[in-house]
NUMAR-539710 format. One record per atom (N, C-alpha, C): residue in three letters; x, y, z; residue number from 1; atom name. Coordinates in pm, whole numbers. Layout:
N
 res      x      y      z   n atom
 ALA      X      Y      Z NUM   CA
...
***
This chain:
111
 res      x      y      z   n atom
 UNK     71   -156     33   1    N
 UNK      6      5     -9   1   CA
 UNK     99    118    -22   1    C
 UNK     37    223    -57   2    N
 UNK    133    340   -117   2   CA
 UNK    136    447     25   2    C
 UNK    262    492     62   3    N
 UNK    232    556    217   3   CA
 UNK    163    664    223   3    C
 UNK    127    728    135   4    N
 UNK      2    819    120   4   CA
 UNK   -125    766    168   4    C
 UNK   -159    654     80   5    N
 UNK   -282    595    126   5   CA
 UNK   -324    578    277   5    C
 UNK   -169    473    313   6    N
 UNK   -190    426    486   6   CA
 UNK   -210    589    550   6    C
 UNK   -133    670    529   7    N
 UNK   -174    783    623   7   CA
 UNK   -313    858    638   7    C
 UNK   -363    829    482   8    N
 UNK   -499    871    434   8   CA
 UNK   -620    770    534   8    C
 UNK   -602    665    531   9    N
 UNK   -640    568    598   9   CA
 UNK   -638    583    736   9    C
 UNK   -522    588    822  10    N
 UNK   -527    615    956  10   CA
 UNK   -609    742    998  10    C
 UNK   -582    880    880  11    N
 UNK   -672    967    958  11   CA
 UNK   -763    921    915  11    C
 UNK   -904    877    860  12    N
 UNK  -1021    848    820  12   CA
 UNK  -1098    799    980  12    C
 UNK   -991    664    992  13    N
 UNK  -1059    572   1130  13   CA
 UNK  -1042    667   1235  13    C
 UNK   -953    722   1263  14    N
 UNK   -935    849   1385  14   CA
 UNK  -1052    956   1367  14    C
 UNK  -1078   1026   1240  15    N
 UNK  -1216   1069   1242  15   CA
 UNK  -1297   1040   1276  15    C
 UNK  -1349    932   1226  16    N
 UNK  -1417    819   1253  16   CA
 UNK  -1481    770   1357  16    C
 UNK  -1373    756   1421  17    N
 UNK  -1359    750   1607  17   CA
 UNK  -1407    846   1681  17    C
 UNK  -1369    949   1612  18    N
 UNK  -1348   1096   1704  18   CA
 UNK  -1518   1152   1661  18    C
 UNK  -1584   1099   1564  19    N
 UNK  -1702   1210   1565  19   CA
 UNK  -1789   1079   1638  19    C
 UNK  -1752    959   1599  20    N
 UNK  -1852    877   1753  20   CA
 UNK  -1852    908   1837  20    C
 UNK  -1724    937   1914  21    N
 UNK  -1696    948   2074  21   CA
 UNK  -1781   1111   2033  21    C
 UNK  -1778   1233   1980  22    N
 UNK  -1819   1302   1973  22   CA
 UNK  -1979   1288   2006  22    C
 UNK  -2044   1188   1957  23    N
 UNK  -2209   1239   1950  23   CA
 UNK  -2203   1158   2110  23    C
 UNK  -2127   1056   2150  24    N
 UNK  -2132   1008   2269  24   CA
 UNK  -2110   1092   2373  24    C
 UNK  -2045   1209   2339  25    N
 UNK  -2005   1282   2451  25   CA
 UNK  -2112   1358   2519  25    C
 UNK  -2210   1354   2452  26    N
 UNK  -2333   1418   2520  26   CA
 UNK  -2304   1600   2536  26    C
 UNK  -2245   1658   2434  27    N
 UNK  -2189   1772   2440  27   CA
 UNK  -2082   1827   2543  27    C
 UNK  -2005   1726   2508  28    N
 UNK  -1849   1738   2637  28   CA
 UNK  -1893   1721   2745  28    C
 UNK  -2020   1685   2810  29    N
 UNK  -2053   1632   2967  29   CA
 UNK  -1988   1525   3000  29    C
 UNK  -1917   1411   2906  30    N
 UNK  -1880   1286   2967  30   CA
 UNK  -1728   1277   2888  30    C
 UNK  -1675   1272   3012  31    N
 UNK  -1515   1256   3052  31   CA
 UNK  -1443   1184   2917  31    C
 UNK  -1498   1053   2979  32    N
 UNK  -1418    955   2862  32   CA
 UNK  -1476    970   2690  32    C
 UNK  -1564   1014   2635  33    N
 UNK  -1623    996   2543  33   CA
 UNK  -1497   1193   2452  33    C
 UNK  -1495   1232   2548  34    N
 UNK  -1473   1351   2517  34   CA
 UNK  -1348   1386   2474  34    C
 UNK  -1221   1298   2595  35    N
 UNK  -1112   1287   2579  35   CA
 UNK  -1096   1186   2425  35    C
 UNK  -1150   1119   2416  36    N
 UNK  -1144   1019   2302  36   CA
 UNK  -1182   1120   2157  36    C
 UNK  -1231   1198   2199  37    N
 UNK  -1263   1258   2078  37   CA
 UNK  -1176   1397   2010  37    C
 UNK  -1113   1450   2146  38    N
 UNK  -1004   1533   2114  38   CA
 UNK   -886   1476   2075  38    C
 UNK   -881   1358   2094  39    N
 UNK   -693   1284   2074  39   CA
 UNK   -732   1238   1949  39    C
 UNK   -869   1163   1936  40    N
 UNK   -918   1148   1766  40   CA
 UNK   -892   1238   1667  40    C
 UNK   -935   1338   1690  41    N
 UNK   -940   1447   1608  41   CA
 UNK   -785   1492   1585  41    C
 UNK   -725   1466   1646  42    N
 UNK   -584   1551   1713  42   CA
 UNK   -486   1482   1573  42    C
 UNK   -503   1297   1631  43    N
 UNK   -451   1209   1559  43   CA
 UNK   -491   1206   1400  43    C
 UNK   -606   1273   1345  44    N
 UNK   -665   1266   1234  44   CA
 UNK   -620   1364   1150  44    C
 UNK   -604   1500   1217  45    N
 UNK   -585   1619   1108  45   CA
 UNK   -348   1583   1136  45    C
 UNK   -333   1524   1201  46    N
 UNK   -175   1460   1201  46   CA
 UNK   -164   1378   1088  46    C
 UNK   -238   1267   1071  47    N
 UNK   -206   1260    975  47   CA
 UNK   -244   1195    832  47    C
 UNK   -380   1340    843  48    N
 UNK   -407   1397    718  48   CA
 UNK   -299   1489    680  48    C
 UNK   -255   1574    736  49    N
 UNK   -137   1630    729  49   CA
 UNK      4   1581    670  49    C
 UNK    -23   1452    731  50    N
 UNK    114   1336    649  50   CA
 UNK     75   1349    493  50    C
 UNK    -41   1308    456  51    N
 UNK   -127   1256    332  51   CA
 UNK    -90   1374    262  51    C
 UNK   -106   1494    321  52    N
 UNK   -106   1601    219  52   CA
 UNK     41   1656    173  52    C
 UNK    120   1623    217  53    N
 UNK    226   1607    212  53   CA
 UNK    284   1523     59  53    C
 UNK    189   1391     31  54    N
 UNK    240   1349    -49  54   CA
 UNK    117   1335   -182  54    C
 UNK    -36   1371   -142  55    N
 UNK    -94   1389   -255  55   CA
 UNK   -189   1543   -233  55    C
 UNK   -249   1546   -370  56    N
 UNK   -293   1695   -391  56   CA
 UNK   -407   1721   -280  56    C
 UNK   -408   1780   -206  57    N
 UNK   -514   1842    -76  57   CA
 UNK   -652   1844   -143  57    C
 UNK   -687   1840   -273  58    N
 UNK   -828   1841   -322  58   CA
 UNK   -860   1690   -327  58    C
 UNK   -800   1637   -360  59    N
 UNK   -793   1482   -352  59   CA
 UNK   -792   1373   -236  59    C
 UNK   -687   1432   -172  60    N
 UNK   -694   1389    -20  60   CA
 UNK   -805   1410     37  60    C
 UNK   -836   1511     62  61    N
 UNK  -1008   1592    123  61   CA
 UNK  -1099   1501     39  61    C
 UNK  -1148   1494    -82  62    N
 UNK  -1236   1421   -143  62   CA
 UNK  -1235   1298    -87  62    C
 UNK  -1119   1204    -58  63    N
 UNK  -1170   1047    -53  63   CA
 UNK  -1181   1052    131  63    C
 UNK  -1102   1180    215  64    N
 UNK  -1111   1189    349  64   CA
 UNK  -1253   1216    405  64    C
 UNK  -1290   1267    319  65    N
 UNK  -1388   1364    419  65   CA
 UNK  -1578   1207    299  65    C
 UNK  -1574   1187    183  66    N
 UNK  -1644   1087    107  66   CA
 UNK  -1619    929    252  66    C
 UNK  -1526    900    244  67    N
 UNK  -1542    793    298  67   CA
 UNK  -1575    806    465  67    C
 UNK  -1548    912    511  68    N
 UNK  -1557    915    637  68   CA
 UNK  -1731    967    670  68    C
 UNK  -1771   1027    569  69    N
 UNK  -1922   1029    563  69   CA
 UNK  -2022    871    550  69    C
 UNK  -1953    772    458  70    N
 UNK  -2055    668    470  70   CA
 UNK  -2012    589    587  70    C
 UNK  -1886    623    618  71    N
 UNK  -1864    530    783  71   CA
 UNK  -1935    594    893  71    C
 UNK  -1931    720    906  72    N
 UNK  -2008    776   1013  72   CA
 UNK  -2142    730   1002  72    C
 UNK  -2195    752    870  73    N
 UNK  -2328    696    894  73   CA
 UNK  -2370    559    886  73    C
 UNK  -2332    493    815  74    N
 UNK  -2323    355    934  74   CA
 UNK  -2295    332   1067  74    C
 UNK  -2199    380   1111  75    N
 UNK  -2151    397   1249  75   CA
 UNK  -2355    457   1318  75    C
 UNK  -2395    522   1278  76    N
 UNK  -2477    592   1340  76   CA
 UNK  -2572    485   1343  76    C
 UNK  -2612    440   1201  77    N
 UNK  -2739    349   1175  77   CA
 UNK  -2681    231   1225  77    C
 UNK  -2551    137   1261  78    N
 UNK  -2554     45   1391  78   CA
 UNK  -2550     93   1460  78    C
 UNK  -2465    152   1531  79    N
 UNK  -2484    180   1668  79   CA
 UNK  -2564    290   1775  79    C
 UNK  -2573    382   1718  80    N
 UNK  -2718    500   1764  80   CA
 UNK  -2836    451   1737  80    C
 UNK  -2884    404   1631  81    N
 UNK  -3056    364   1564  81   CA
 UNK  -3061    434   1493  81    C
 UNK  -3005    519   1439  82    N
 UNK  -3056    639   1335  82   CA
 UNK  -3058    576   1207  82    C
 UNK  -3196    626   1125  83    N
 UNK  -3229    564   1022  83   CA
 UNK  -3165    656    879  83    C
 UNK  -3141    517    787  84    N
 UNK  -3128    605    687  84   CA
 UNK  -3199    539    541  84    C
 UNK  -3254    658    455  85    N
 UNK  -3368    632    347  85   CA
 UNK  -3261    654    249  85    C
 UNK  -3418    617    179  86    N
 UNK  -3352    549     51  86   CA
 UNK  -3246    650    -38  86    C
 UNK  -3246    787     22  87    N
 UNK  -3209    907    -95  87   CA
 UNK  -3082    925    -18  87    C
 UNK  -3089    888    159  88    N
 UNK  -2936    877    193  88   CA
 UNK  -2829    760    150  88    C
 UNK  -2914    630    163  89    N
 UNK  -2862    560     64  89   CA
 UNK  -2794    574    -74  89    C
 UNK  -2877    606   -148  90    N
 UNK  -2830    678   -289  90   CA
 UNK  -2726    774   -257  90    C
 UNK  -2735    873   -233  91    N
 UNK  -2619    984   -195  91   CA
 UNK  -2494    923   -176  91    C
 UNK  -2494    810    -39  92    N
 UNK  -2385    766     10  92   CA
 UNK  -2290    705    -99  92    C
 UNK  -2396    624   -207  93    N
 UNK  -2349    547   -294  93   CA
 UNK  -2294    616   -426  93    C
 UNK  -2313    747   -425  94    N
 UNK  -2304    820   -561  94   CA
 UNK  -2170    924   -461  94    C
 UNK  -2120    915   -293  95    N
 UNK  -2009    937   -295  95   CA
 UNK  -1854    870   -339  95    C
 UNK  -1968    733   -250  96    N
 UNK  -1831    592   -308  96   CA
 UNK  -1811    616   -441  96    C
 UNK  -1906    618   -541  97    N
 UNK  -1840    612   -681  97   CA
 UNK  -1777    733   -659  97    C
 UNK  -1777    840   -657  98    N
 UNK  -1678    939   -680  98   CA
 UNK  -1567    861   -603  98    C
 UNK  -1550    847   -519  99    N
 UNK  -1450    816   -467  99   CA
 UNK  -1327    712   -509  99    C
 UNK  -1409    640   -567 100    N
 UNK  -1360    523   -696 100   CA
 UNK  -1353    569   -829 100    C
 UNK  -1428    680   -870 101    N
 UNK  -1356    749   -977 101   CA
 UNK  -1236    802   -976 101    C
 UNK  -1231    900   -843 102    N
 UNK  -1137    983   -845 102   CA
 UNK   -989    864   -827 102    C
 UNK  -1002    749   -781 103    N
 UNK   -897    645   -739 103   CA
 UNK   -851    569   -848 103    C
 UNK   -932    528   -960 104    N
 UNK   -907    470  -1046 104   CA
 UNK   -840    513  -1171 104    C
 UNK   -919    633  -1203 105    N
 UNK   -945    730  -1325 105   CA
 UNK   -829    882  -1278 105    C
 UNK   -818    916  -1212 106    N
 UNK   -764   1026  -1164 106   CA
 UNK   -604    995  -1145 106    C
 UNK   -521   1103  -1261 107    N
 UNK   -427   1099  -1269 107   CA
 UNK   -316   1189  -1122 107    C
 UNK   -424   1274  -1072 108    N
 UNK   -374   1347   -916 108   CA
 UNK   -333   1257   -853 108    C
 UNK   -392   1130   -834 109    N
 UNK   -316   1025   -723 109   CA
 UNK   -218    962   -727 109    C
 UNK   -152    948   -592 110    N
 UNK    -48    854   -667 110   CA
 UNK   -101    719   -661 110    C
 UNK     55    690   -726 111    N
 UNK     27    495   -764 111   CA
 UNK    156    419   -722 111    C
***
């Protein structure tokens, strides 16, 4: 795996954990999830910064945000019982299609 994609994967996972913890923090009133949120976002932005040294900003951010949206939505559905209707699922499918197009066809991504 390319180093840029490894850094980006760590950034995405850390951001997803941080955002999930943010929901669980109840407005930063619960200490454990609040600490996990701050640490998770710190790790995420650090690894995103490493990614940006190796990959164009627009491409990295498109992948980071797109994959993050889909993962957060799935966690919200699985863990927090939030519903996903047909338009939400269609939109997430289009987001993932966009990430695939960027990675398969763009000459801007590291190969």
